[in-house]
C-alpha positions as CSV (number, residue, x, y, z in Angstrom):
1,M,9.1,30.3,-30.2
2,T,6.3,28.0,-29.0
3,D,4.7,28.1,-25.6
4,R,6.4,24.7,-24.9
5,Q,9.8,26.1,-25.8
6,T,9.3,29.2,-23.7
7,G,8.2,27.0,-20.7
8,R,11.3,24.9,-21.0
9,I,13.6,27.9,-21.1
10,V,11.9,29.4,-18.1
11,A,12.3,26.1,-16.2
12,T,16.0,26.0,-17.1
13,A,16.4,29.6,-16.0
14,F,15.1,28.7,-12.5
15,G,18.2,26.7,-11.9
16,P,20.6,29.7,-12.0
17,M,18.1,31.8,-10.2
18,L,18.1,29.4,-7.3
19,W,21.9,29.4,-7.4
20,G,21.7,33.1,-6.9
21,T,20.3,32.6,-3.4
22,T,23.4,30.5,-2.4
23,Y,25.6,33.5,-1.6
24,I,23.3,35.0,1.0
25,V,22.3,31.7,2.6
26,F,26.0,30.5,2.8
27,S,27.3,33.8,4.3
28,R,24.4,34.3,6.7
29,T,23.7,30.8,8.0
30,L,26.6,28.5,7.5
31,P,30.3,28.4,8.6
32,T,32.1,30.2,5.7
33,D,35.5,28.8,6.9
34,H,34.4,25.3,5.8
35,P,33.5,25.7,2.1
36,I,34.5,22.2,0.9
37,L,32.5,20.6,3.8
38,I,29.4,22.7,2.9
39,S,29.8,21.7,-0.8
40,A,29.9,18.0,0.2
41,L,26.9,18.4,2.5
42,R,25.0,20.1,-0.3
43,A,25.7,17.5,-2.9
44,L,25.6,14.1,-1.1
45,P,22.2,14.5,0.7
46,A,20.7,16.1,-2.5
47,G,21.8,13.0,-4.5
48,L,20.4,10.6,-1.9
49,I,17.0,12.4,-2.0
50,L,16.8,12.1,-5.8
51,L,18.1,8.5,-5.6
52,V,14.7,7.6,-4.0
53,A,13.0,8.5,-7.3
54,V,15.8,7.2,-9.7
55,R,16.5,3.9,-7.9
56,S,19.5,3.0,-10.0
57,L,23.2,3.7,-10.3
58,P,25.2,4.3,-13.4
59,S,26.4,1.3,-15.3
60,V,30.2,0.6,-15.5
61,K,30.0,1.5,-19.2
62,I,29.1,5.2,-18.5
63,L,30.7,5.5,-15.1
64,L,33.8,7.4,-16.4
65,P,31.9,10.2,-18.3
66,V,29.4,10.5,-15.4
67,T,32.2,10.9,-12.9
68,T,33.9,13.4,-15.1
69,L,30.7,15.4,-15.2
70,A,30.3,15.1,-11.5
71,I,33.8,16.5,-10.9
72,T,33.6,19.4,-13.4
73,N,30.0,20.3,-13.2
74,I,29.4,20.0,-9.5
75,G,32.2,18.8,-7.2
76,L,35.1,21.0,-8.2
77,F,32.8,23.9,-9.1
78,F,31.0,23.8,-5.7
79,A,34.3,23.7,-3.8
80,L,36.1,26.4,-5.8
81,L,33.1,28.7,-5.8
82,L,32.6,28.6,-2.1
83,V,36.3,28.9,-1.4
84,S,36.2,32.1,-3.5
85,A,33.1,33.3,-1.8
86,A,34.6,32.8,1.6
87,R,37.8,34.8,0.7
88,L,36.4,37.6,-1.6
89,P,33.4,40.0,-1.7
90,G,30.5,38.2,-3.3
91,G,30.5,40.7,-6.2
92,I,34.0,39.6,-7.3
93,T,33.2,35.9,-7.0
94,A,30.0,36.3,-9.0
95,T,31.7,38.3,-11.7
96,L,34.5,35.7,-12.1
97,A,31.9,32.9,-12.3
98,A,29.9,34.9,-14.8
99,C,32.8,34.5,-17.3
100,Q,31.8,30.9,-18.0
101,P,29.6,31.7,-21.1
102,L,32.7,33.2,-22.7
103,L,34.7,30.1,-21.7
104,V,32.0,27.8,-23.0
105,A,32.1,29.4,-26.4
106,F,35.9,28.6,-26.7
107,I,35.8,25.2,-25.0
108,A,33.0,24.1,-27.4
109,W,35.4,24.6,-30.3
110,P,37.8,21.7,-29.7
111,V,35.3,19.5,-27.8
112,L,32.2,19.9,-30.0
113,G,33.8,21.2,-33.2
114,R,31.7,24.4,-33.0
115,R,33.6,27.5,-33.7
116,P,32.6,30.6,-31.6
117,T,31.0,33.4,-33.5
118,L,31.6,37.1,-33.1
119,R,28.0,37.6,-32.2
120,Q,28.2,34.9,-29.4
121,F,31.4,36.5,-28.1
122,I,29.8,40.0,-28.1
123,L,26.6,38.9,-26.3
124,A,28.6,37.0,-23.7
125,S,30.8,40.0,-23.1
126,I,27.8,42.2,-22.7
127,G,26.5,39.8,-20.0
128,V,29.9,39.8,-18.2
129,L,30.0,43.6,-18.3
130,G,26.4,43.8,-16.9
131,V,27.4,41.5,-14.0
132,A,30.5,43.6,-13.3
133,L,28.4,46.8,-13.3
134,M,25.9,45.3,-10.9
135,L,28.3,43.9,-8.4
136,L,31.7,45.5,-8.5
137,D,31.9,48.7,-6.3
138,G,35.6,49.6,-6.6
139,R,36.6,48.0,-3.3
140,L,38.5,45.1,-4.9
141,S,40.0,42.4,-2.8
142,L,43.1,40.9,-4.4
143,D,43.3,37.7,-2.3
144,A,45.2,35.5,-4.8
145,V,43.6,32.2,-3.6
146,G,40.1,33.6,-3.8
147,I,40.6,35.0,-7.3
148,L,42.2,31.8,-8.6
149,A,39.4,29.7,-7.0
150,G,36.8,31.9,-8.7
151,I,38.5,31.6,-12.1
152,G,38.8,27.8,-11.5
153,A,35.1,27.6,-10.7
154,A,34.2,29.3,-14.0
155,V,36.5,27.0,-16.0
156,S,35.2,23.9,-14.2
157,M,31.6,24.8,-14.9
158,A,32.3,25.7,-18.5
159,F,33.9,22.3,-19.1
160,G,30.9,20.7,-17.4
161,I,28.4,22.4,-19.5
162,V,30.2,21.5,-22.8
163,L,30.7,17.9,-21.7
164,M,27.0,17.6,-20.7
165,E,26.1,18.6,-24.3
166,R,28.5,16.0,-25.7
167,W,27.2,13.2,-23.4
168,R,23.6,14.3,-23.1
169,G,22.2,11.0,-24.4
170,L,23.7,8.9,-21.7
171,A,20.8,9.1,-19.3
172,T,17.7,11.1,-18.3
173,P,18.1,14.6,-16.7
174,L,17.0,13.1,-13.3
175,Q,19.4,10.2,-13.5
176,M,22.3,12.5,-14.5
177,T,21.5,14.9,-11.7
178,T,21.3,12.2,-9.1
179,W,24.5,10.4,-10.1
180,Q,26.5,13.6,-10.4
181,L,25.4,14.8,-7.0
182,L,26.1,11.4,-5.4
183,I,29.6,11.0,-6.9
184,S,30.7,14.6,-6.2
185,G,29.5,14.4,-2.6
186,V,31.3,11.1,-2.0
187,L,34.5,12.6,-3.5
188,L,34.3,15.8,-1.6
189,L,33.4,14.5,1.9
190,P,36.8,12.8,2.7
191,I,38.7,15.7,1.2
192,A,36.8,18.1,3.4
193,S,37.3,16.0,6.5
194,V,41.1,16.0,6.0
195,I,41.5,19.6,5.0
196,E,38.9,21.4,7.1
197,G,37.6,19.0,9.8
198,V,34.4,19.7,11.7
199,P,33.4,23.3,12.4
200,S,34.0,24.3,16.0
201,V,30.8,26.4,16.1
202,W,27.8,25.0,14.2
203,G,24.5,25.0,15.9
204,P,20.9,24.1,15.0
205,Q,20.4,27.5,13.5
206,S,22.4,26.4,10.5
207,L,20.1,23.5,9.6
208,P,17.4,25.5,7.8
209,G,20.0,27.2,5.6
210,L,21.7,23.9,4.8
211,G,18.3,22.2,4.2
212,Y,17.4,25.0,1.8
213,L,20.7,24.6,-0.1
214,I,20.2,20.8,-0.3
215,V,16.6,20.8,-1.5
216,F,16.2,23.9,-3.6
217,A,19.6,25.4,-4.5
218,T,21.1,22.0,-5.3
219,A,18.6,19.1,-6.0
220,L,15.9,21.1,-7.7
221,S,18.1,23.6,-9.4
222,Y,20.5,21.1,-10.9
223,W,17.7,18.9,-12.1
224,L,16.2,21.9,-14.0
225,W,19.6,23.0,-15.2
226,I,20.8,19.7,-16.5
227,G,17.5,19.1,-18.2
228,G,17.9,22.4,-20.0
229,V,21.5,21.8,-21.0
230,Q,20.6,18.3,-22.4
231,L,17.8,20.0,-24.4
232,Y,19.5,23.2,-25.6
233,G,23.1,22.3,-25.3
234,S,25.9,24.6,-24.1
235,R,24.0,27.6,-25.5
236,A,22.0,27.5,-22.3
237,S,25.1,28.7,-20.5
238,V,24.0,32.4,-21.0
239,L,21.1,31.8,-18.5
240,A,23.7,31.5,-15.7
241,F,23.9,35.3,-15.8
242,L,20.6,35.2,-13.9
243,S,22.4,34.0,-10.8
244,P,24.2,37.2,-9.9
245,V,21.0,39.2,-10.8
246,V,19.1,37.3,-8.1
247,A,22.0,37.7,-5.7
248,L,21.9,41.4,-6.2
249,V,18.2,41.7,-5.8
250,L,18.2,39.6,-2.6
251,G,21.1,41.8,-1.2
252,A,19.0,44.9,-1.8
253,A,15.8,43.4,-0.4
254,I,17.2,41.5,2.7
255,L,20.5,43.3,3.5
256,S,19.3,46.8,2.5
257,E,22.2,47.1,0.0
258,T,22.0,50.0,-2.5
259,L,20.4,49.4,-5.9
260,G,21.4,52.4,-8.0
261,L,21.6,53.5,-11.6
262,R,24.8,51.5,-12.3
263,Q,23.2,48.3,-11.0
264,I,20.0,48.9,-13.0
265,I,22.1,49.4,-16.2
266,G,23.9,46.2,-15.4
267,I,20.7,44.3,-15.0
268,A,19.5,45.7,-18.3
269,L,22.7,44.5,-20.0
270,V,22.3,41.0,-18.6
271,F,18.8,40.6,-19.7
272,S,19.7,42.0,-23.1
273,S,22.5,39.5,-23.5
274,I,20.1,36.6,-22.4
275,G,17.2,37.8,-24.6
276,L,19.3,38.2,-27.7
277,S,21.1,34.9,-27.2
278,I,17.8,32.9,-26.7
279,R,16.2,34.6,-29.6
280,R,19.1,33.6,-31.8
281,S,19.0,29.9,-30.7
C-alpha cells in the first residue's frame, strides 16, 4: 500500500471517528426528546456552509439518485439513529448501527452484482462482536421503537453506502456531500416541526454542541466519508466500526466510564477486522 493510499484511508476513517463524538455531544448538550429536529439542524446548515464552496445545485438529470442518497445515507439514517439513541443506552444503539458492514455485503449482491465472500462475512462479524463486547454491559433495554429505529438506521446507511458506490461518478465528493445534506435537511425540517415542534427548554448552552455537530461531525465528516466511499466503494463500510470505538474512549475519558478487559478485547477485535479488511482490499 502506497503512502497516498494510506493517507486516503486515514482521511476516510476520520469521518466515522468524528461520528463517534455525536453520542456524547447529543446526550450532554442537546434536547434528546427532539431527535428529528436535531437531525435537520445538523444537515441543513452543514449543507448551506458547503454550498458556499460548491456554488451549484444538482441538475434535473441526477436529482433522483442524489435525493435517494440524501434520504438513505443522511436523512433517514440521522433521524432513526438519534431516535434510537434517545430511547436506548448508547451501547445498544451503536451495536445495532455497527451491523451495517454485514448488511452492505448482502445488499451489494443484488445492487452491484458482487456476491459476499465468507471472508468478508467473518471479518464483519468479528467487528460487530468487538463492538458488542465494548459497549453491551448486560443491562439491555428492550424499547421496541428504539431497537427498530436502530436496525432501520443500519439498513438505511447500508443502502446509502452501496448506492454511493453505484452512483459515485455523478459528481465530486464535495458536491455530493453538499447536495445530500441540503436535501435531507429540507426534507427533515417540516417533518420535525409537525412531529416534535420546538423544544420547550433550549438555551444558549446548546449552541456550541450544535455548532460542533454541524461543522465537524456532519459537514467535515461526511465530506471525508463520501470521498472515501467514492474511491474505495462499499468496502470502506468496515471503517464505520471506528465510530463506537471513539464513543467508548470518550465515555471513559470524559464521563469516567469503566474501560476494562472486555472493552480492550472488543477494541482489539474491531481493529483486527478493519486491518484485515483494508489489507485485503
